[in-house]
C-alpha positions as CSV (number, residue, x, y, z in Angstrom):
1,M,-82.9,36.8,27.0
2,K,-86.6,37.3,26.8
3,K,-86.3,41.0,27.5
4,L,-83.6,41.3,24.8
5,L,-85.8,39.6,22.2
6,A,-88.8,41.6,23.1
7,G,-86.8,44.8,22.9
8,T,-85.4,43.8,19.5
9,A,-88.9,43.1,18.2
10,L,-90.1,46.4,19.5
11,A,-87.3,48.2,17.8
12,L,-87.9,46.4,14.5
13,T,-91.6,47.2,14.5
14,A,-91.3,50.9,15.5
15,T,-91.9,52.1,11.9
16,T,-95.4,53.6,11.6
17,G,-97.9,53.0,8.9
18,A,-97.7,56.8,8.1
19,A,-94.2,56.3,6.7
20,F,-95.8,54.2,3.9
21,A,-98.6,56.5,2.9
22,D,-98.0,55.9,-0.7
23,A,-98.1,52.1,-0.4
24,H,-101.8,51.9,-1.5
25,G,-101.9,50.5,-5.1
26,T,-98.7,48.5,-4.5
27,T,-98.7,44.8,-5.3
28,A,-96.4,42.3,-3.5
29,C,-95.8,38.6,-3.8
30,L,-95.0,36.0,-1.2
31,I,-93.6,32.7,-2.5
32,T,-93.1,30.0,0.1
33,K,-91.8,26.4,-0.2
34,T,-95.2,24.9,0.8
35,D,-98.5,26.2,2.3
36,T,-98.8,23.3,4.8
37,N,-95.6,23.6,7.0
38,P,-96.6,25.7,10.1
39,F,-93.5,27.8,9.6
40,F,-94.7,29.0,6.2
41,V,-98.3,29.3,7.4
42,K,-97.1,31.8,10.1
43,M,-95.0,33.6,7.5
44,K,-98.0,34.0,5.3
45,E,-100.0,35.4,8.3
46,G,-97.3,38.0,9.0
47,A,-97.1,39.1,5.4
48,T,-100.9,39.2,5.0
49,A,-101.5,41.3,8.2
50,K,-98.8,43.8,7.4
51,A,-100.0,44.1,3.7
52,E,-103.6,44.8,5.0
53,E,-102.2,47.4,7.4
54,L,-100.3,49.2,4.7
55,G,-102.9,48.9,1.9
56,I,-100.7,46.6,-0.2
57,T,-102.3,43.9,-2.5
58,L,-100.6,40.7,-1.6
59,K,-100.5,37.6,-3.9
60,T,-99.3,34.4,-2.4
61,F,-97.9,31.3,-4.0
62,A,-96.4,28.0,-2.7
63,G,-94.9,24.8,-4.0
64,Q,-96.8,21.5,-3.7
65,V,-93.9,20.1,-1.6
66,D,-90.6,21.4,-0.3
67,G,-88.3,21.2,-3.3
68,D,-91.0,22.2,-5.9
69,H,-88.7,24.5,-7.8
70,E,-90.7,24.7,-11.0
71,T,-93.8,26.1,-9.2
72,Q,-91.7,28.8,-7.6
73,V,-90.2,29.8,-11.0
74,A,-93.7,30.0,-12.5
75,A,-94.8,32.2,-9.5
76,I,-91.9,34.6,-10.1
77,E,-92.9,34.9,-13.8
78,T,-96.5,35.6,-12.8
79,C,-95.4,38.3,-10.4
80,I,-93.3,40.0,-13.1
81,L,-96.3,40.0,-15.5
82,D,-98.5,41.4,-12.8
83,G,-96.1,44.3,-12.2
84,A,-95.4,43.6,-8.6
85,S,-93.2,46.0,-6.7
86,G,-91.6,43.3,-4.6
87,I,-91.3,39.6,-4.1
88,L,-90.6,37.8,-0.8
89,I,-89.4,34.2,-1.4
90,T,-88.2,31.2,0.5
91,A,-86.5,29.3,-2.3
92,S,-86.6,25.5,-2.6
93,D,-83.5,25.4,-4.8
94,T,-81.4,28.3,-3.8
95,S,-79.0,28.3,-6.8
96,S,-81.4,27.2,-9.6
97,I,-83.9,30.0,-8.7
98,V,-81.3,32.7,-9.3
99,P,-81.9,33.3,-13.1
100,A,-85.7,33.8,-12.4
101,V,-84.9,36.1,-9.5
102,Q,-82.5,38.1,-11.8
103,Q,-85.3,38.5,-14.3
104,A,-87.5,40.0,-11.6
105,R,-84.8,42.4,-10.5
106,D,-84.1,43.4,-14.1
107,A,-87.8,44.3,-14.3
108,G,-87.3,46.7,-11.4
109,I,-88.8,44.4,-8.7
110,L,-87.4,44.3,-5.2
111,V,-86.6,40.6,-4.3
112,I,-86.1,39.7,-0.7
113,A,-85.2,36.1,0.4
114,L,-86.9,35.1,3.6
115,D,-85.3,32.5,5.9
116,T,-83.2,30.8,3.2
117,P,-80.4,32.8,1.5
118,L,-79.9,32.4,-2.2
119,E,-76.7,31.2,-3.7
120,P,-74.9,33.6,-3.9
121,I,-76.6,35.6,-1.2
122,D,-76.4,38.8,-3.2
123,A,-78.6,37.3,-5.9
124,A,-81.5,38.8,-3.9
125,D,-81.6,42.5,-3.0
126,M,-81.7,41.5,0.7
127,T,-82.2,38.5,3.0
128,F,-84.4,38.6,6.1
129,A,-83.5,35.5,8.2
130,T,-82.4,33.9,11.3
131,D,-78.7,33.4,11.4
132,N,-79.2,29.7,10.6
133,Y,-75.5,28.8,11.3
134,V,-75.9,30.2,14.8
135,A,-79.2,28.4,15.2
136,G,-77.4,25.1,14.4
137,Q,-74.5,26.0,16.7
138,L,-76.8,26.5,19.6
139,I,-78.4,23.1,19.4
140,G,-75.0,21.5,18.8
141,Q,-73.5,23.1,21.8
142,W,-76.5,22.2,23.9
143,A,-76.4,18.6,22.8
144,R,-72.7,18.2,23.5
145,A,-73.1,19.8,27.0
146,A,-76.2,17.7,27.7
147,M,-74.3,14.5,26.9
148,G,-71.2,15.4,28.9
149,D,-68.4,13.0,28.6
150,E,-70.5,10.6,26.5
151,A,-70.4,13.2,23.7
152,E,-67.1,11.6,22.7
153,N,-69.0,8.3,22.1
154,A,-72.0,9.8,20.4
155,K,-73.6,8.2,17.4
156,I,-75.0,11.1,15.3
157,A,-77.6,11.1,12.6
158,T,-78.5,14.3,10.7
159,L,-81.9,14.5,9.1
160,D,-81.5,17.2,6.5
161,L,-83.8,18.8,4.0
162,A,-83.1,18.0,0.4
163,V,-80.6,16.4,-2.0
164,S,-79.9,19.8,-3.5
165,Q,-78.6,21.0,-0.1
166,P,-80.3,24.5,-0.1
167,T,-78.4,27.1,2.0
168,V,-80.6,26.9,5.0
169,D,-80.0,23.1,5.1
170,V,-76.3,23.5,4.9
171,L,-76.1,26.3,7.5
172,R,-78.1,24.4,10.1
173,N,-76.3,21.1,9.5
174,Q,-72.8,22.6,9.6
175,G,-73.6,24.9,12.5
176,F,-74.9,21.9,14.5
177,L,-71.8,19.8,13.8
178,D,-69.5,22.7,14.6
179,G,-71.4,23.3,17.9
180,F,-71.1,19.6,18.8
181,G,-67.3,19.7,18.2
182,I,-67.1,18.0,14.9
183,D,-64.3,19.2,12.5
184,L,-65.9,20.4,9.3
185,N,-64.3,19.7,5.9
186,D,-66.0,22.0,3.4
187,P,-68.5,24.2,5.4
188,N,-70.6,24.6,2.3
189,V,-71.3,20.8,1.9
190,I,-73.3,18.4,3.9
191,G,-71.8,14.9,4.5
192,D,-68.1,15.2,3.8
193,E,-67.0,15.1,7.4
194,T,-64.8,12.1,8.5
195,D,-65.6,12.1,12.2
196,P,-66.5,8.5,13.1
197,R,-69.2,9.7,15.4
198,I,-71.4,10.6,12.4
199,V,-73.5,7.6,11.4
200,G,-74.9,9.3,8.3
201,S,-77.4,11.7,6.9
202,D,-80.7,11.4,5.0
203,V,-83.2,13.9,3.6
204,T,-86.7,14.6,4.9
205,Q,-88.3,17.2,2.7
206,G,-88.9,19.0,5.9
207,N,-92.0,17.1,6.8
208,E,-93.1,14.5,9.4
209,E,-93.4,11.5,7.0
210,G,-89.9,12.3,5.6
211,G,-88.5,12.5,9.1
212,R,-89.9,9.1,10.0
213,R,-88.6,7.5,6.8
214,A,-85.1,9.1,7.1
215,M,-84.9,8.0,10.7
216,E,-85.8,4.4,9.8
217,N,-83.2,4.4,7.1
218,L,-80.5,5.6,9.4
219,L,-81.5,3.2,12.2
220,A,-81.0,0.4,9.7
221,Q,-77.4,1.6,9.3
222,D,-76.8,1.8,13.0
223,P,-79.6,1.0,15.6
224,E,-77.5,2.6,18.3
225,I,-77.9,6.2,17.1
226,N,-78.2,8.4,20.2
227,V,-78.1,12.0,18.8
228,V,-80.4,13.3,16.0
229,H,-80.2,16.7,14.4
230,T,-83.3,17.6,12.3
231,I,-83.7,20.4,9.8
232,N,-87.0,21.4,11.5
233,E,-89.6,20.3,14.0
234,P,-91.9,18.4,11.7
235,A,-89.0,16.2,10.7
236,A,-88.1,15.9,14.4
237,A,-91.7,14.7,15.1
238,G,-91.3,12.0,12.4
239,A,-88.0,10.9,13.8
240,F,-89.5,10.5,17.2
241,E,-92.3,8.3,15.9
242,A,-89.7,6.0,14.2
243,L,-87.8,5.8,17.5
244,R,-90.9,5.1,19.5
245,A,-91.8,2.3,17.1
246,I,-88.7,0.4,18.3
247,G,-88.9,1.5,21.9
248,R,-86.0,4.0,21.8
249,E,-88.0,7.3,22.2
250,N,-86.5,7.9,25.7
251,D,-82.8,7.3,25.1
252,V,-82.1,9.4,21.9
253,L,-81.4,13.1,22.1
254,I,-83.3,15.0,19.3
255,V,-82.5,18.7,18.6
256,S,-84.1,20.9,16.0
257,V,-84.7,24.4,14.6
258,D,-87.9,26.3,14.2
259,G,-89.4,27.2,17.6
260,G,-93.0,27.1,16.4
261,C,-95.7,26.7,19.0
262,P,-96.2,22.9,18.2
263,G,-92.4,22.4,18.3
264,V,-92.0,24.2,21.6
265,Q,-94.8,22.0,23.0
266,N,-92.8,19.0,21.7
267,V,-89.9,20.3,23.8
268,A,-92.2,20.5,26.8
269,D,-93.4,16.9,26.1
270,G,-89.9,15.5,25.8
271,V,-90.1,14.8,22.1
272,I,-87.3,17.4,21.4
273,G,-84.6,18.2,23.9
274,A,-83.9,21.7,22.6
275,T,-84.8,23.8,19.6
276,S,-83.6,27.1,18.1
277,Q,-86.5,29.5,17.8
278,Q,-87.0,31.6,14.7
279,Y,-89.4,34.5,14.0
280,P,-91.0,34.0,10.6
281,L,-93.9,36.4,11.2
282,L,-91.3,39.1,11.8
283,M,-89.4,38.2,8.7
284,A,-92.5,38.5,6.5
285,S,-93.8,41.6,8.1
286,K,-90.5,43.4,7.8
287,G,-90.3,42.2,4.2
288,I,-93.6,43.8,3.4
289,E,-92.5,47.0,5.0
290,A,-89.4,47.0,2.9
291,I,-91.5,46.5,-0.3
292,A,-93.7,49.4,0.7
293,Q,-90.6,51.6,1.3
294,Y,-89.1,50.6,-2.0
295,A,-92.4,51.3,-3.9
296,Q,-92.4,54.8,-2.3
297,D,-88.9,56.0,-2.9
298,R,-86.8,53.0,-4.2
299,T,-84.9,52.7,-0.9
300,L,-83.3,49.3,-0.5
301,P,-83.3,47.5,2.8
302,A,-80.1,47.5,4.8
303,P,-78.4,44.5,6.4
304,T,-77.7,44.1,10.1
305,E,-74.4,45.7,11.1
306,G,-71.6,43.3,10.5
307,K,-73.6,40.9,8.5
308,N,-74.7,40.5,4.8
309,F,-78.3,39.9,5.7
310,F,-81.0,41.3,8.0
311,D,-80.9,39.2,11.2
312,T,-84.3,38.6,12.7
313,G,-83.0,36.8,15.8
314,V,-82.8,33.3,17.4
315,A,-83.1,31.9,20.8
316,L,-82.5,28.4,22.2
317,V,-85.6,26.9,23.9
318,T,-85.2,24.2,26.5
319,D,-86.2,23.3,30.0
320,Q,-82.8,21.6,30.5
321,P,-80.4,24.6,30.4
322,V,-76.7,23.9,30.3
323,E,-73.8,26.0,31.5
324,G,-72.3,28.2,28.8
325,V,-75.2,28.0,26.4
326,E,-77.7,30.8,26.6
327,S,-81.3,29.7,26.5
328,I,-84.9,30.6,27.3
329,S,-87.4,28.3,29.0
330,V,-90.3,26.5,27.3
331,E,-92.7,28.9,28.9
332,E,-90.8,31.9,27.4
333,G,-90.7,30.1,24.1
334,K,-94.5,29.6,24.1
335,E,-94.9,33.3,24.7
336,L,-92.6,34.2,21.8
337,C,-93.4,31.4,19.4
338,W,-93.4,32.7,15.9
339,G,-93.9,36.3,16.6
Protein backbone atom coordinates (compact mmCIF):
# COMPACT_ATOMS: atom_id res chain seq x y z
CA MET A 1 0.00 0.00 0.00
CA LYS A 2 2.82 2.37 0.86
CA LYS A 3 4.43 1.79 -2.52
CA LEU A 4 1.09 2.40 -4.24
CA LEU A 5 0.60 5.72 -2.44
CA ALA A 6 4.15 6.83 -3.14
CA GLY A 7 3.76 5.99 -6.81
CA THR A 8 0.49 7.86 -7.03
CA ALA A 9 2.02 10.96 -5.44
CA LEU A 10 4.97 10.75 -7.82
CA ALA A 11 2.67 10.55 -10.81
CA LEU A 12 0.59 13.47 -9.60
CA THR A 13 3.61 15.70 -9.08
CA ALA A 14 5.37 14.86 -12.33
CA THR A 15 4.35 18.14 -13.99
CA THR A 16 7.32 20.47 -14.20
CA GLY A 17 7.44 24.13 -13.40
CA ALA A 18 8.39 24.78 -17.03
CA ALA A 19 4.83 23.91 -18.05
CA PHE A 20 3.63 26.99 -16.18
CA ALA A 21 6.11 29.51 -17.54
CA ASP A 22 3.35 32.10 -17.91
CA ALA A 23 2.13 31.77 -14.30
CA HIS A 24 4.15 34.80 -13.13
CA GLY A 25 1.76 37.68 -12.52
CA THR A 26 -1.07 35.27 -11.69
CA THR A 27 -2.99 35.73 -8.44
CA ALA A 28 -4.68 32.87 -6.60
CA CYS A 29 -6.73 32.68 -3.40
CA LEU A 30 -6.91 29.97 -0.76
CA ILE A 31 -9.96 30.09 1.52
CA THR A 32 -10.03 27.56 4.37
CA LYS A 33 -12.48 26.91 7.18
CA THR A 34 -9.98 28.01 9.86
CA ASP A 35 -6.27 28.73 10.12
CA THR A 36 -5.82 26.77 13.37
CA ASN A 37 -6.86 23.22 12.48
CA PRO A 38 -3.62 21.36 11.54
CA PHE A 39 -5.29 20.00 8.41
CA PHE A 40 -5.79 23.49 7.01
CA VAL A 41 -2.38 24.63 8.20
CA LYS A 42 -0.85 21.88 6.09
CA MET A 43 -3.11 22.78 3.17
CA LYS A 44 -1.86 26.37 3.37
CA GLU A 45 1.74 25.13 3.44
CA GLY A 46 1.18 23.12 0.27
CA ALA A 47 -0.48 25.98 -1.58
CA THR A 48 2.16 28.48 -0.46
CA ALA A 49 5.09 26.29 -1.50
CA LYS A 50 3.66 25.54 -4.92
CA ALA A 51 2.68 29.18 -5.51
CA GLU A 52 6.23 30.29 -4.69
CA GLU A 53 7.63 27.65 -7.02
CA LEU A 54 5.43 28.79 -9.90
CA GLY A 55 5.69 32.52 -9.27
CA ILE A 56 2.03 32.91 -8.34
CA THR A 57 0.87 35.53 -5.84
CA LEU A 58 -1.19 33.69 -3.23
CA LYS A 59 -3.65 35.40 -0.91
CA THR A 60 -5.02 33.34 1.98
CA PHE A 61 -8.22 33.70 3.99
CA ALA A 62 -9.84 31.67 6.77
CA GLY A 63 -12.93 31.68 8.92
CA GLN A 64 -12.70 32.45 12.63
CA VAL A 65 -14.18 29.02 13.40
CA ASP A 66 -15.38 26.05 11.37
CA GLY A 67 -18.80 27.17 10.14
CA ASP A 68 -17.90 30.84 9.62
CA HIS A 69 -19.72 31.12 6.29
CA GLU A 70 -19.90 34.92 6.17
CA THR A 71 -16.12 35.36 6.30
CA GLN A 72 -15.72 32.94 3.41
CA VAL A 73 -18.27 34.84 1.30
CA ALA A 74 -16.41 38.10 2.01
CA ALA A 75 -13.15 36.42 0.98
CA ILE A 76 -14.62 35.35 -2.36
CA GLU A 77 -15.81 38.91 -2.96
CA THR A 78 -12.30 40.20 -2.24
CA CYS A 79 -10.78 37.69 -4.66
CA ILE A 80 -13.17 38.78 -7.40
CA LEU A 81 -12.28 42.44 -6.88
CA ASP A 82 -8.58 41.56 -6.89
CA GLY A 83 -8.88 39.87 -10.28
CA ALA A 84 -7.70 36.46 -9.09
CA SER A 85 -7.31 33.75 -11.71
CA GLY A 86 -8.41 31.02 -9.34
CA ILE A 87 -9.85 30.27 -5.92
CA LEU A 88 -9.24 27.17 -3.80
CA ILE A 89 -11.88 26.77 -1.09
CA THR A 90 -12.84 24.41 1.71
CA ALA A 91 -16.39 25.59 2.26
CA SER A 92 -17.96 25.74 5.71
CA ASP A 93 -21.51 25.77 4.29
CA THR A 94 -21.40 23.76 1.09
CA SER A 95 -24.78 24.85 -0.25
CA SER A 96 -25.05 28.46 0.94
CA ILE A 97 -21.64 29.30 -0.56
CA VAL A 98 -22.80 28.39 -4.07
CA PRO A 99 -24.15 31.85 -5.11
CA ALA A 100 -20.84 33.51 -4.17
CA VAL A 101 -18.92 30.79 -6.01
CA GLN A 102 -21.10 31.33 -9.08
CA GLN A 103 -20.28 35.05 -9.01
CA ALA A 104 -16.59 34.17 -9.08
CA ARG A 105 -17.05 31.75 -11.97
CA ASP A 106 -19.14 34.32 -13.85
CA ALA A 107 -16.16 36.66 -13.47
CA GLY A 108 -13.95 34.11 -15.22
CA ILE A 109 -12.30 32.77 -12.07
CA LEU A 110 -11.51 29.07 -11.76
CA VAL A 111 -13.00 27.72 -8.52
CA ILE A 112 -11.72 24.45 -7.05
CA ALA A 113 -13.23 22.92 -3.93
CA LEU A 114 -10.60 21.29 -1.72
CA ASP A 115 -11.52 18.36 0.56
CA THR A 116 -15.20 19.33 0.85
CA PRO A 117 -17.45 19.06 -2.25
CA LEU A 118 -19.98 21.80 -2.82
CA GLU A 119 -23.71 21.08 -3.10
CA PRO A 120 -24.12 20.32 -5.95
CA ILE A 121 -20.59 19.15 -6.65
CA ASP A 122 -20.56 20.81 -10.08
CA ALA A 123 -21.08 24.22 -8.47
CA ALA A 124 -17.26 24.33 -8.51
CA ASP A 125 -15.19 23.81 -11.63
CA MET A 126 -13.53 20.82 -9.94
CA THR A 127 -13.08 19.20 -6.54
CA PHE A 128 -9.70 17.92 -5.33
CA ALA A 129 -10.39 15.65 -2.37
CA THR A 130 -10.15 12.39 -0.57
CA ASP A 131 -13.03 10.06 -1.37
CA ASN A 132 -14.58 10.88 2.00
CA TYR A 133 -17.22 8.17 1.75
CA VAL A 134 -14.50 5.57 1.25
CA ALA A 135 -12.55 7.10 4.15
CA GLY A 136 -15.60 6.59 6.34
CA GLN A 137 -16.18 3.08 5.05
CA LEU A 138 -12.62 2.05 5.89
CA ILE A 139 -12.87 3.06 9.54
CA GLY A 140 -16.36 1.54 9.77
CA GLN A 141 -15.20 -1.77 8.33
CA TRP A 142 -12.17 -1.76 10.62
CA ALA A 143 -14.25 -1.02 13.74
CA ARG A 144 -16.73 -3.76 12.92
CA ALA A 145 -13.99 -6.33 12.33
CA ALA A 146 -12.06 -5.23 15.42
CA MET A 147 -15.15 -5.78 17.60
CA GLY A 148 -15.93 -9.17 16.10
CA ASP A 149 -19.19 -10.69 17.31
CA GLU A 150 -19.66 -7.83 19.77
CA ALA A 151 -20.33 -5.49 16.81
CA GLU A 152 -23.92 -6.70 16.97
CA ASN A 153 -24.17 -5.23 20.48
CA ALA A 154 -22.32 -2.00 19.74
CA LYS A 155 -23.45 1.30 21.20
CA ILE A 156 -22.37 3.88 18.64
CA ALA A 157 -21.91 7.63 18.96
CA THR A 158 -21.08 9.80 15.98
CA LEU A 159 -19.30 13.10 16.60
CA ASP A 160 -19.98 15.09 13.49
CA LEU A 161 -19.06 18.54 12.23
CA ALA A 162 -21.90 21.05 12.04
CA VAL A 163 -25.67 21.37 12.19
CA SER A 164 -25.67 22.40 8.50
CA GLN A 165 -24.28 18.94 7.62
CA PRO A 166 -21.68 19.96 5.01
CA THR A 167 -20.91 17.31 2.42
CA VAL A 168 -17.66 16.14 4.00
CA ASP A 169 -19.55 15.57 7.25
CA VAL A 170 -22.30 13.54 5.60
CA LEU A 171 -19.91 11.48 3.48
CA ARG A 172 -17.72 10.44 6.40
CA ASN A 173 -20.65 9.73 8.72
CA GLN A 174 -22.61 7.70 6.19
CA GLY A 175 -19.52 5.89 4.94
CA PHE A 176 -18.65 4.90 8.52
CA LEU A 177 -22.14 3.60 9.24
CA ASP A 178 -22.23 1.72 5.94
CA GLY A 179 -18.83 0.17 6.66
CA PHE A 180 -19.98 -0.87 10.13
CA GLY A 181 -23.01 -2.61 8.67
CA ILE A 182 -25.71 -0.07 9.50
CA ASP A 183 -28.58 0.22 7.01
CA LEU A 184 -28.72 3.79 5.71
CA ASN A 185 -31.99 5.59 5.15
CA ASP A 186 -31.21 8.73 3.12
CA PRO A 187 -27.43 8.64 2.40
CA ASN A 188 -27.46 12.43 2.11
CA VAL A 189 -28.68 12.98 5.69
CA ILE A 190 -27.03 12.39 9.07
CA GLY A 191 -29.17 11.00 11.87
CA ASP A 192 -32.16 9.38 10.14
CA GLU A 193 -31.06 5.77 10.65
CA THR A 194 -33.22 3.48 12.80
CA ASP A 195 -30.61 0.92 13.89
CA PRO A 196 -30.89 0.61 17.70
CA ARG A 197 -27.10 0.38 18.01
CA ILE A 198 -26.84 4.12 17.29
CA VAL A 199 -27.05 6.06 20.54
CA GLY A 200 -26.97 9.45 18.84
CA SER A 201 -25.00 12.19 17.14
CA ASP A 202 -23.69 15.58 18.18
CA VAL A 203 -21.63 18.28 16.47
CA THR A 204 -18.07 19.31 17.33
CA GLN A 205 -17.12 22.16 14.96
CA GLY A 206 -14.14 19.94 14.17
CA ASN A 207 -12.13 20.96 17.23
CA GLU A 208 -10.98 19.39 20.48
CA GLU A 209 -13.24 21.36 22.79
CA GLY A 210 -16.23 20.55 20.59
CA GLY A 211 -15.30 16.88 20.63
CA ARG A 212 -15.09 16.84 24.42
CA ARG A 213 -18.42 18.63 24.82
CA ALA A 214 -20.21 16.41 22.28
CA MET A 215 -18.84 13.26 23.91
CA GLU A 216 -20.05 14.42 27.32
CA ASN A 217 -23.51 15.11 25.90
CA LEU A 218 -23.77 11.67 24.34
CA LEU A 219 -22.43 9.89 27.42
CA ALA A 220 -25.24 11.58 29.36
CA GLN A 221 -27.65 9.84 26.98
CA ASP A 222 -25.96 6.47 27.36
CA PRO A 223 -22.86 5.99 29.54
CA GLU A 224 -22.23 2.58 27.92
CA ILE A 225 -21.23 3.92 24.49
CA ASN A 226 -18.38 1.74 23.19
CA VAL A 227 -17.79 2.92 19.59
CA VAL A 228 -17.17 6.55 18.60
CA HIS A 229 -16.86 7.89 15.06
CA THR A 230 -15.37 11.38 14.88
CA ILE A 231 -15.32 13.78 11.95
CA ASN A 232 -11.60 14.45 12.48
CA GLU A 233 -8.71 13.87 14.84
CA PRO A 234 -9.02 17.05 16.94
CA ALA A 235 -12.61 15.99 17.73
CA ALA A 236 -11.31 12.49 18.54
CA ALA A 237 -8.78 13.94 20.98
CA GLY A 238 -11.57 15.82 22.75
CA ALA A 239 -13.74 12.72 22.91
CA PHE A 240 -10.86 10.80 24.47
CA GLU A 241 -10.46 13.43 27.18
CA ALA A 242 -14.16 13.17 28.05
CA LEU A 243 -13.87 9.40 28.26
CA ARG A 244 -10.71 9.60 30.36
CA ALA A 245 -12.48 11.89 32.81
CA ILE A 246 -14.87 9.03 33.67
CA GLY A 247 -12.28 6.28 33.50
CA ARG A 248 -13.45 4.79 30.20
CA GLU A 249 -10.53 5.72 27.92
CA ASN A 250 -9.44 2.09 27.56
CA ASP A 251 -12.76 0.42 26.73
CA VAL A 252 -14.17 2.61 23.96
CA LEU A 253 -13.13 2.26 20.32
CA ILE A 254 -12.51 5.65 18.65
CA VAL A 255 -12.07 5.95 14.89
CA SER A 256 -11.47 9.07 12.85
CA VAL A 257 -10.43 10.66 9.56
CA ASP A 258 -7.49 12.97 8.77
CA GLY A 259 -4.20 11.11 9.17
CA GLY A 260 -2.25 14.18 10.24
CA CYS A 261 1.02 13.65 12.08
CA PRO A 262 -0.54 14.42 15.52
CA GLY A 263 -3.45 12.10 14.73
CA VAL A 264 -1.18 9.27 13.62
CA GLN A 265 0.73 9.70 16.88
CA ASN A 266 -2.61 9.39 18.68
CA VAL A 267 -3.10 6.05 16.93
CA ALA A 268 0.34 5.00 18.19
CA ASP A 269 -0.60 6.14 21.71
CA GLY A 270 -3.92 4.28 21.73
CA VAL A 271 -6.12 7.38 21.70
CA ILE A 272 -7.51 6.43 18.28
CA GLY A 273 -7.85 2.84 17.08
CA ALA A 274 -7.62 3.63 13.38
CA THR A 275 -7.79 6.69 11.15
CA SER A 276 -8.22 7.27 7.43
CA GLN A 277 -5.31 9.33 6.15
CA GLN A 278 -5.81 12.20 3.71
CA TYR A 279 -3.26 14.27 1.80
CA PRO A 280 -4.16 17.99 2.08
CA LEU A 281 -0.75 19.26 0.99
CA LEU A 282 -1.23 17.36 -2.27
CA MET A 283 -4.77 18.70 -2.67
CA ALA A 284 -3.56 22.27 -2.36
CA SER A 285 -0.44 21.96 -4.48
CA LYS A 286 -2.38 20.29 -7.30
CA GLY A 287 -4.98 23.03 -6.99
CA ILE A 288 -2.35 25.74 -7.47
CA GLU A 289 -0.99 23.88 -10.50
CA ALA A 290 -4.51 23.78 -11.95
CA ILE A 291 -4.88 27.54 -11.47
CA ALA A 292 -1.53 28.12 -13.17
CA GLN A 293 -2.61 26.00 -16.13
CA TYR A 294 -5.97 27.77 -16.33
CA ALA A 295 -4.29 31.20 -16.26
CA GLN A 296 -2.04 30.10 -19.11
CA ASP A 297 -4.51 28.56 -21.55
CA ARG A 298 -7.94 28.27 -19.84
CA THR A 299 -7.59 24.49 -19.49
CA LEU A 300 -9.94 23.09 -16.84
CA PRO A 301 -8.75 20.30 -14.52
CA ALA A 302 -10.09 16.82 -15.23
CA PRO A 303 -11.59 14.39 -12.69
CA THR A 304 -10.21 10.99 -11.81
CA GLU A 305 -11.50 8.37 -14.25
CA GLY A 306 -14.86 7.04 -13.13
CA LYS A 307 -15.43 9.81 -10.57
CA ASN A 308 -16.81 13.35 -10.61
CA PHE A 309 -13.83 14.75 -8.66
CA PHE A 310 -10.03 14.50 -8.57
CA ASP A 311 -9.26 11.80 -6.00
CA THR A 312 -6.12 12.55 -3.98
CA GLY A 313 -6.11 9.21 -2.17
CA VAL A 314 -6.76 7.67 1.25
CA ALA A 315 -5.17 4.98 3.42
CA LEU A 316 -6.31 3.36 6.68
CA VAL A 317 -3.67 3.77 9.41
CA THR A 318 -3.59 1.33 12.32
CA ASP A 319 -1.24 -0.98 14.17
CA GLN A 320 -4.11 -3.43 14.66
CA PRO A 321 -4.77 -4.66 11.12
CA VAL A 322 -7.87 -6.78 10.49
CA GLU A 323 -8.53 -9.34 7.81
CA GLY A 324 -10.23 -7.99 4.72
CA VAL A 325 -9.51 -4.30 5.33
CA GLU A 326 -6.38 -2.94 3.68
CA SER A 327 -4.28 -0.75 5.94
CA ILE A 328 -0.83 0.70 6.53
CA SER A 329 1.11 0.75 9.78
CA VAL A 330 1.56 3.71 12.08
CA GLU A 331 5.20 3.95 11.00
CA GLU A 332 4.14 4.15 7.36
CA GLY A 333 1.48 6.68 8.32
CA LYS A 334 4.11 8.84 10.02
CA GLU A 335 6.23 8.83 6.86
CA LEU A 336 3.28 9.84 4.70
CA CYS A 337 1.42 12.11 7.09
CA TRP A 338 0.05 15.01 5.20
CA GLY A 339 2.16 14.92 2.14
